[in-house]
Structures are given as structure tokens and as C-alpha cells.
C-alpha positions in Angstrom: 0.0 0.0 0.0 1.6 3.3 -1.2 0.8 6.7 0.2 2.2 10.1 -0.3 3.2 12.1 2.8 1.1 15.1 1.4 -2.1 12.9 0.6 -5.1 14.7 2.0 -7.7 12.2 0.5 -6.5 9.1 2.3 -4.5 9.4 5.4 -1.4 7.4 6.5 -3.5 5.9 9.3 -6.1 4.7 6.7 -3.4 3.3 4.4 -1.5 1.6 7.2 -4.8 0.0 8.3 -5.4 -1.3 4.7 -1.8 -2.7 4.8 -2.3 -4.4 8.1 -5.6 -6.0 6.8 -3.9 -7.6 3.8 -1.8 -10.6 4.6 1.8 -10.1 3.4 1.2 -6.4 2.5 3.4 -3.6 3.5 3.0 0.2 3.7 5.2 2.5 1.8 5.3 6.3 2.4 6.5 8.4 -0.5 8.0 11.8 0.7 6.4 14.9 -0.8 3.8 13.1 -3.0 0.1 13.7 -2.6 -2.8 11.3 -3.6 -1.6 10.9 -7.2 1.6 9.1 -6.6 1.5 7.5 -10.0 1.7 10.9 -11.7 3.8 12.7 -9.1 6.5 10.1 -8.6 6.3 7.7 -11.5 9.9 6.5 -11.2 9.7 5.8 -7.5 6.5 3.9 -8.0 7.9 1.9 -10.9 10.9 0.9 -8.7 8.6 -0.3 -5.9 6.5 -2.3 -8.5 9.7 -3.9 -10.0 10.9 -4.9 -6.5 7.6 -6.7 -5.7 7.4 -8.3 -9.2 11.0 -9.6 -8.7 9.7 -11.6 -5.7 6.8 -13.3 -7.6 7.7 -16.6 -9.0 7.6 -17.0 -12.8 5.1 -19.7 -13.6 6.8 -20.4 -16.9 10.2 -20.8 -15.3 8.7 -23.1 -12.8 7.1 -25.4 -15.4 10.4 -25.5 -17.4 12.4 -26.9 -14.4 
């Protein structure tokens, strides 16, 4: 769950609660970003998504083994 520190639509407390309710989720705060993190910090967001994707097993690779 990603939240900007300047988000006035959904608070850190709300986003932290969402992360706590999802098994295996974590909360990430993006300094200086508001509610539209995807537009405000696209490179930061892309890096976070890549890190998560790197941890997901590739089903094609698993079948080839």
C-alpha cells in the first residue's frame, strides 16, 4: 500500500490499516507526494512495483524446471 506524505484524501493511518488487513502487504510512504503518486513520482512507483514483481515466482520458469 503506497501513500504520499502530502495525501489529503486518504491518510497514513487509513493506508496503514489497509496494509495491516492484507496478509503479506506492507505500507510505503512516498515523501512529498500527494494522492496521485503514480503521476507525481512515477519512477519511484515503478521501482517499488519492480521490487515486488521480482519476488513473484515466474510460472513459466517453474514449469520448465
